[in-house]
C-alpha positions in Angstrom: 51.0 -49.4 -18.6 51.2 -53.2 -18.9 52.4 -55.0 -15.7 55.2 -57.0 -17.5 56.5 -53.9 -19.2 56.6 -51.8 -15.7 58.2 -55.3 -14.3 61.5 -54.7 -16.9 62.0 -51.2 -16.4 61.9 -51.6 -12.9 64.5 -54.6 -13.0 66.5 -52.9 -15.4 66.9 -50.0 -13.4 67.5 -52.2 -9.9 70.3 -54.5 -11.9 71.9 -51.1 -13.3 72.3 -49.5 -10.1 72.9 -52.8 -8.3 76.3 -52.8 -10.7 77.4 -49.4 -9.7 76.6 -50.5 -6.0 79.0 -53.6 -6.5 81.6 -51.3 -8.2 81.4 -49.1 -5.1 81.9 -51.6 -2.6 84.6 -53.4 -4.4 86.4 -50.0 -5.3 86.8 -48.9 -1.4 87.8 -52.2 -0.6 90.7 -52.2 -3.1 91.8 -48.8 -1.5 91.3 -49.6 2.1 93.4 -53.3 1.6 96.5 -51.1 0.5 96.5 -49.5 4.0 98.9 -50.9 6.3 97.0 -54.2 8.0 97.5 -57.6 9.1 96.3 -60.3 7.0 93.4 -61.3 9.1 92.3 -57.7 8.8 92.6 -57.8 5.2 90.6 -61.0 5.1 87.9 -59.2 7.6 87.3 -56.6 5.1 86.4 -58.7 2.2 84.6 -61.1 4.3 82.7 -58.1 5.4 82.0 -57.1 1.6 80.6 -60.4 1.0 78.1 -60.2 4.3 77.2 -57.0 2.7 75.4 -58.5 0.1 74.9 -62.2 1.9 77.1 -63.7 -0.6 79.3 -65.3 1.9 77.7 -68.9 1.8 78.0 -68.8 -1.9 81.7 -67.7 -2.1 82.9 -70.2 0.4 80.9 -72.8 -1.5 82.9 -72.2 -4.7 86.6 -71.2 -2.8 88.9 -72.9 -0.5 90.4 -69.3 0.3 89.1 -65.9 1.2 91.8 -63.6 -0.9 91.4 -60.3 -2.7 91.5 -61.2 -6.2 89.4 -64.2 -5.7 86.3 -61.3 -4.1 86.8 -59.2 -7.1 86.6 -62.6 -9.5 83.4 -63.7 -7.9 82.2 -59.9 -7.6 82.8 -59.0 -11.1 83.1 -61.9 -13.7 80.8 -64.3 -12.1 77.6 -65.1 -13.8 76.5 -67.5 -11.3 76.7 -65.0 -8.9 73.3 -62.7 -9.4 75.1 -59.8 -7.9 78.1 -59.8 -10.1 78.5 -56.9 -12.2 78.7 -59.5 -15.4 75.2 -60.6 -14.3 73.6 -57.3 -13.3 74.8 -55.8 -16.6 73.4 -58.6 -18.6 70.3 -58.8 -17.2 69.8 -54.9 -17.2 70.5 -55.2 -21.0 68.0 -58.3 -21.5 65.1 -56.4 -19.5 66.1 -53.2 -21.6 65.7 -55.5 -25.0 62.4 -56.6 -23.8 61.0 -53.2 -23.6 62.7 -51.6 -26.6 59.7 -50.2 -27.6 59.1 -48.1 -24.7 62.6 -46.9 -24.5 64.0 -44.3 -26.5 66.9 -45.3 -28.7 69.5 -43.4 -26.7 68.5 -45.1 -23.5 68.7 -48.5 -25.3 71.9 -48.1 -27.1 73.5 -46.6 -23.6 72.3 -50.1 -22.1 73.5 -52.0 -25.1 77.0 -50.5 -25.4 78.0 -50.8 -21.7 76.9 -54.6 -22.6 79.2 -54.5 -25.2 82.1 -52.8 -23.9 82.1 -55.1 -20.9 82.7 -58.0 -22.6 85.7 -56.0 -24.2 87.2 -54.9 -20.8 86.7 -58.1 -19.4 88.8 -59.9 -22.2 91.7 -57.4 -21.4 93.6 -57.4 -18.2 92.7 -53.8 -16.8 90.8 -55.8 -14.1 94.0 -57.2 -12.7 96.3 -54.2 -13.5 94.2 -51.6 -12.5 90.8 -52.8 -10.8 89.5 -49.0 -9.6 89.7 -47.9 -13.3 87.5 -50.7 -14.4 85.3 -49.8 -11.2 85.1 -46.0 -12.1 83.8 -47.2 -16.0 81.3 -49.3 -14.6 80.2 -46.4 -12.2 80.3 -43.7 -15.1 78.1 -46.0 -17.4 75.2 -46.3 -14.4 75.2 -42.6 -14.2 75.3 -41.7 -18.1 72.2 -44.4 -18.1 70.5 -42.3 -15.3 71.1 -38.8 -17.3 70.1 -40.3 -21.0 67.0 -41.3 -19.2 66.2 -38.1 -17.6 67.2 -36.2 -20.5 65.5 -38.3 -23.4 62.5 -39.8 -22.2 58.8 -38.6 -21.8 58.2 -38.2 -17.9 55.1 -40.6 -17.8 54.9 -44.1 -15.9 58.2 -46.0 -17.6 60.0 -43.0 -15.7 58.3 -43.5 -12.7 59.1 -47.4 -12.5 62.8 -46.8 -14.0 63.2 -44.5 -10.9 61.5 -46.6 -8.1 63.8 -49.8 -9.1 66.9 -47.0 -8.8 65.9 -45.5 -5.3 64.8 -49.1 -3.7 67.9 -50.4 -4.9 69.9 -47.5 -3.6 68.3 -47.4 -0.4 69.1 -51.0 0.6 72.8 -50.9 -0.4 73.4 -47.5 1.3 72.1 -49.3 4.7 74.1 -52.4 4.2 77.2 -50.5 3.5 76.5 -48.5 6.8 75.5 -51.5 8.8 78.6 -53.4 8.3 81.0 -50.6 8.0 79.7 -49.0 11.3 79.9 -52.2 13.0 83.0 -53.4 12.0 84.9 -50.0 12.0 83.3 -47.6 14.8 85.8 -47.0 17.8 84.9 -48.2 21.2 83.3 -45.6 23.5 85.9 -42.9 24.5 88.2 -44.0 22.0 89.9 -41.4 19.9 89.9 -42.1 15.8 93.4 -43.0 14.6 95.0 -42.1 11.5 93.9 -45.5 10.3 90.4 -44.8 11.2 90.6 -41.6 8.9 91.2 -43.3 5.9 88.8 -46.2 6.7 86.1 -44.1 7.0 87.1 -41.4 4.3 87.1 -44.6 2.1 83.8 -45.4 3.1 82.5 -42.3 2.4 83.8 -42.2 -1.2 82.2 -45.6 -1.8 79.2 -43.4 -1.8 80.3 -40.4 -3.2 80.0 -38.7 0.3 83.4 -37.5 1.4 83.3 -34.1 -0.3 79.5 -33.5 0.7 80.6 -34.4 4.3 83.3 -31.6 4.1 80.6 -29.1 3.0 77.6 -30.0 5.7 80.1 -30.6 8.6 83.5 -28.7 8.2 84.9 -30.7 11.1 86.7 -34.2 11.7 85.0 -37.2 10.1 83.2 -39.4 12.9 80.9 -42.1 12.8 77.8 -40.7 14.4 78.0 -38.1 11.6 78.5 -40.5 9.0 75.4 -42.4 10.0 73.2 -38.9 10.2 74.8 -38.2 6.5 73.9 -41.4 5.0 70.5 -42.0 7.2 68.9 -38.6 7.9 70.0 -35.6 5.2 67.3 -35.2 2.7 70.2 -33.0 0.8 72.6 -36.3 0.4 71.8 -38.0 -3.1 72.5 -41.4 -1.6 70.9 -40.9 2.1 68.2 -43.5 2.9 65.9 -40.3 3.7 66.9 -38.8 0.0 65.8 -42.3 -1.4 62.6 -42.6 0.4 61.7 -39.2 -0.8 62.1 -40.1 -4.4 60.2 -43.8 -3.5 57.3 -41.7 -2.0 57.1 -39.4 -5.0 57.4 -41.8 -7.8 54.8 -44.4 -5.9 52.4 -41.1 -6.1 52.8 -40.8 -9.7 52.1 -44.5 -10.6 49.3 -45.0 -7.7 46.1 -47.3 -8.7 43.3 -48.6 -7.1 45.5 -51.3 -4.9 48.4 -49.0 -4.2 47.2 -47.0 -1.1 48.4 -49.3 1.8 52.0 -49.6 -0.1 52.0 -45.7 -0.5 51.2 -45.6 3.2 54.0 -48.0 4.1 56.7 -45.9 2.1 55.3 -43.1 3.8 55.7 -44.5 6.9 59.4 -45.4 6.4 60.0 -41.8 5.1 58.4 -39.9 7.9 60.6 -42.1 10.4 63.8 -40.8 8.7 62.6 -37.6 8.5 61.8 -36.6 11.5 64.3 -39.1 13.3 67.3 -37.9 15.6 70.5 -39.6 15.1 71.1 -39.3 19.0 68.1 -41.4 19.0 68.7 -43.7 16.8 72.4 -44.7 18.2 70.8 -44.7 21.6 68.3 -47.5 20.3 71.0 -49.4 18.4 72.2 -48.3 14.8 72.5 -52.1 13.9 68.9 -52.9 15.0 67.2 -49.5 13.2 69.2 -50.4 10.1 68.3 -53.9 10.4 64.6 -53.1 10.5 64.8 -50.8 7.7 66.5 -53.5 5.3 63.4 -55.6 6.3 60.9 -53.1 5.5 62.6 -52.6 2.1 62.2 -55.7 1.4 58.9 -55.6 2.1 58.3 -52.4 0.4 59.6 -54.2 -3.1 57.4 -57.0 -2.4 54.4 -54.7 -2.2 55.4 -52.8 -5.3 55.8 -55.8 -7.1 52.3 -57.6 -5.8 50.6 -54.2 -6.3 52.6 -52.9 -10.1 54.6 -55.6 -11.5 53.1 -59.3 -11.5 50.3 -59.5 -13.6 46.7 -60.2 -11.6 45.5 -63.7 -11.7 42.5 -64.2 -14.1 
């Protein structure tokens, strides 16, 4: 496969996944903002969301105050924000259009229809009157894109590069959500979890489709330590770091070439650390430090994938 084709497929998937992740984060903030809290606590929640995406500076350059409706507008509509839902779905469609001949008709029509529907929905007042309904639509279209891809495309290199993009982006996002939410929401040692904490962590789990899974796995009260274990070390949790790395390693193996051995070893090491890790050891070392290192490694892994597969070699 030509490297530029692989590049378009990889980034089509990453942008689609990023739009879904942005919708998930915004939806959980909308839900938690409805809990009884001070204006300061509410503002901290929206600031944390910007911090997850490393967009605090860009937001402050454009807005004078920190209000929920302004953050939603920035993260949904602003074409100048590369992580906004508009920017991501537009970029996903443009990457799909560039490799239209590699995709099945169903995959292309799904991407194109998502972009067209987005224009209509943003022209209505849905985002102002029922933002959660809009975010559910974004998540649904992302689910549809993945399902159509797996249901209609030949399991060749094209699908493997799409899956690589999806799971690298998902691993990055899960780590960011867990880091920021755990750091700002975990009760101090010895403190019991309040009713507000329960709703806070419940909303956080729902942002990664993990609330029902948590109940099935642990069948007990929600605790930050178990949330960290679920989202990091459980291979059967679809959005966990280990599940993402399992997919990354598997798809890397399928597209391996003469120069990718070091990248495969790098990815394998990241997976092994999660596969054989214990949450007690991670918490003792420091969850923030562990997740910061993981995010740096995921960024490096993305660069290695680009170097080995996506960037045309110089003549």
